[in-house]
N, C-alpha and C positions, 0 to 999 in steps of 0.2 A: 565389552562396552555395549553390546547389543546393537551393532551397526546394521542398518538396513541397506541392502544392495539393490539398486534399481537399474535395470538395463535400459539403454536409451530408446530402443525401439518400443518399449512399453510405457514411456513416460509422457506421452502427448497429454495436453490439457483435456479437460473433461468436455466432450461434445454434448450438445443438447439436442434432444429429439425434435426435429422440425415438423413432426406430424401434427402437432397442436400449435395453434396460434394464440391460445388464451393467455399464456404466460408472457409472450413476447409480441403483444399487439403494437408495441413501440416501433416495430420494424415493418416497413412497407413491403408487401409480398413480392413486388417485382425487384426488390433490392436484396432480398435474403440470399445469403450464400448457401452452398450445399450443406454446410454445418456451422452451427454457432458453438462457441466454446466458453466454458466457465473456468475461472481461476479464483485464487484467493489472494488477499493482501492482509497483513496485520492491521487490526482495527486501530491500533495506535497511530499508524501512518496515514490514517484519514484525518487525524487531528493536527499532526505536525509531520512533515515529510522531508524528502531529500531536497537539496538545492536544485533550482531549475537548470542551472548551467554549471560549467566547470569553474569551481571557486579556487582550485589549486591550493587547497589547504588541507592540513592533517586533522583539523577540528572544525566543526560547523555546528552552530547552535541555532535552534528556531523555537520560538514560543508559539504554542497553539492555543486553542480554546480550552475551556474547562480546567484552567490552571496547569496545563501540561507544558513541559519544556523538554525538547529533544536535543541531545548532543551526540553527533556522529564523530567517531574517531577512526583514523587509519594511519598507518606508518608512512604512507606515500600521498594518497589523495582520497578524499571521501567519495562514495558513489554519487552520481548526479544525473540530471536530465531525464528525458523520456525513455532512453534505453536502460538506464539504471532502474527505473520503475518497472519496466517490463521484466527484467531479470529478477527483481525482487519478488514480483508476482509469481513467477515460475518457481523460484526457490521456496516460497511460502506454500505453494500448492503441493509440492512434493512432501513438505513437512506435514501438512494436514492429512494427506493420504496415506502416510506411513502407518502400517499396522502396529508398529512398536511405539509405545507412548513413552515420552520423557527419555528418549534415547537418541543418540546421533543418527543421522540419516545419510547414507552414501548414495550419491547420484553419479552415474557413469554415462559418458558419451564417447563413441568411437572417434568422432571428429567434430570440428567446429560446425560443419555443415549440419550435423544432427542437432546440435544445440540451437542453431538458427532455425531449423525446421520446427522444433518445438515452440520457439518464440514466434513462429510464422513470419519470419523476416527473410528478405532476399540475401543471397551470399554477399552482396555489396556492403551489407551492414556488419560483416564479420569483424572489421577493425573496431567499430564502436562497441560491439558486444564484448570482444576480448578486453577492451579497455575497462569496461565496467566490471568484468570478472576480476581483473587485477585490483580494482578498487575494493571489491567485496571480500577478497580472500583473507585479508587480515583486519577487517573492519569490525567495529562494535558500535552499539548504540546504548546510550544512557538515557533514562527517562526519569523525570521527576514531576510529581503531580501534587499540587496543594489545593485542598478543598476546605473552605470555611463554612461552618454551619452553626446554628444556634440550637443548643440542647439544654435540657434541665440540669441544673448544677448537681443534684444528688446522684446522678449517674456516674460522677467522677469523684465520689467521696473517698475512694481508696487512694487517689493520687493527689488529693488536696488536703491542706491543713484544715482541721475543723475550727470553727463551724464553716461549712461549705455554703456558698451563696444560695439563697432561697429561690431566686429566679433563674433565668436562663444564663448560660455562659457561652462565650464564643469559642468554638473548637476548630482548630486547624489540623487537618489530617495530612501528613506528609508521607508520600509513597515514592520510593526510588527503586531503580533496578539497573543492572549493567549486563548486557547480553551480547555475546559474540555471534556474528552471522555464521561463520564457519570455524572449524578447528583445523582445517587443512585443505589445500587445493593442489592437485598434481596434474601436469600435462606434459606432453612431449612435443618438441619442435624439431621437425625433420627438414634439413637443408640439403639440397643437391650440391655436392662439392665439385662435380665435374662440369655441370652446365649451370648457367645462370638462369635457372627457372624459378628462382625464389624459394620459399619454404612453406611448409604445411604444419598445422597444429592439430594434434589429436590426442586420443586416449585420456580424455579428461576424467578426473575423479574429484568430486566436490563433496566434502564431508561437512554437512550442516551440523552445528553444535547442538548438543542435547538441550541446552537452555533455549536456543532459538526454536527448535522443533516443538518443545513443550509450550513455548509462548504462542506459537502459531496455532497449535492444536487447541489451545484454550481461548485465543483471542484473534480469530480470523474472520474476515468478511467475504462472502461469495460475491463476485462481480462477473459481469459479462465481458470476458476477455476480448471478444471480437470488437465490442464497442471501445473498450479501454485502449486497445492497440490502435484503433482507427482515429481516435481523438489525437490531433497532431501536436498540441502543446502540452508541456509538462504540467502547467497550471490547470489546464482543462481536465487532464487525467485525475489530478488531485480533487478537483471540484466534483467530478462525476462520482468518484469513489465515496466522497464525503456525503453527497446527496443520497446515495444508496444506503450508506451506513446510518445516516441520521434518520432517514425514513423508517428504517427497521424498528427504531425505538420510539417513533412519534405516535402519540395518541390524539393530540389535538394540535391546533395551529401554534406556531412559535415565531416570534419576531426576533430577527437577528440584526443588530445595528451594524451600519456600514463600517464603523471603526473595528468591530470584532471580525468582520469578514476580511478586511484588509490586513489586520493583525495576523490572521491565520494563514491566508493564501499569498499575500504580497506584502509582507511586513516592511514598514519604514524603518530605516536605520536612523540613529541619532542625528547623523549629518544630513539626512534627507529633508528637503523642504516640505513642510506640512501641506503645501498646496498639492503635493502629489497624491494626497489622500483621495481627492476626487477623481484623479486620473486613474489610479489603481482600482478604485471602486467601480469605475466605468468599465474597465477591462474585465473585472470579475462578472459584472452583469452581462457583458457580451458573451462570455463563456457559458453562463447559465442559459442564456437565450439560445445559443448554438446547440447545447446539449438537449434542451427541450425540443427544438425544431427537428434535429436530425436523429437523436438517439433515445430520447425518453419523453415522447410527446405527452404521456399521461402524468408527467410531473406537475403537481399543483403548487405553483409558487407565484407570488405577487412581487414583481420587481419595479413597480411603478413609483415607489416612494424613494426620494433621494436620501432618506434617513436610514434605510436598510431594506431587507427583504422579509417577506412572511412566507414560511413553509407550512403547507397543509399535508395531512396524511394522504399519500398517493398510493396507487397500486404498486405492490412490490415487484420490481422487474426481474428479480431472481431470488430463488429460495434454496436454502441449504437442504440437502438430502431429499429433494423433490423426486418422486418416483418417475416423473416424466423425463428425467435426465438419463441419457444413455452413457454409462461410465465405461469408456474403453480402457480405463486403468484398473478395472475390477480384478484383473489377474495379477496385480502387483503384490 
């Protein structure tokens, strides 16, 4: 199957060279850590993402922008929250960095402590990370995208009865996919039977599915993991990743109505009072202001309108394959 074996001591996220400040002027010199790290997330998850909190469900559906619908499935519980997002980013990074394309990727950790080290989390977060790994191990995601365009009728002569329309026709393109995150997870739980010293978990083997690896290699967004981890709220992480992704393809300013922002980041359910639209929009604006103030001050955005925000082309905070990145995973 062409599996890629990755030893845990060589799987740290990608550190960025701090010798230059040109790329990361967003960080104040006195607050820069010894190393900044880059990771990846699937671009699809910047449009529709994991639930913010534990929904205790085997199925979760979220509608995002650009006609995208995400459906997460899991036999027990779908991944969620800020730790689910950090783990997804690490799994995506391993998939992107694999030298074997369109093939399963094996990741190994000697202990839970090694996984926490790569996530840059303290050992006290071991329970939460183990919980998310349990959620991911048999989970999958389905996506559907519907895009409507107007095109000349003659372009579809072969699928239409003649005579075809002389003018434009409305074309709806439907794209779907079903992707497993992993095809297998193995670990060992060691319990001291003589003394009540608790138990230890280790010898992790995480086999990313070939379709997930291929999806990530084709559709992944580089983000500053140091910033992504530092942002405390799950919604804030989603908004930061979306701002980075959206800026990559932005050539001119774009206005995004508040209804679309709320639909993407804090969607209202049918039973929600419509008055919550203003409340949720205000929370989104607060997250954007926090990101601009603390993590991405070069972000060019106008949030003064109650009707929505206007994004302008901003300096790119992180670039893929930039020669100024020091890749400690180059020996993988």
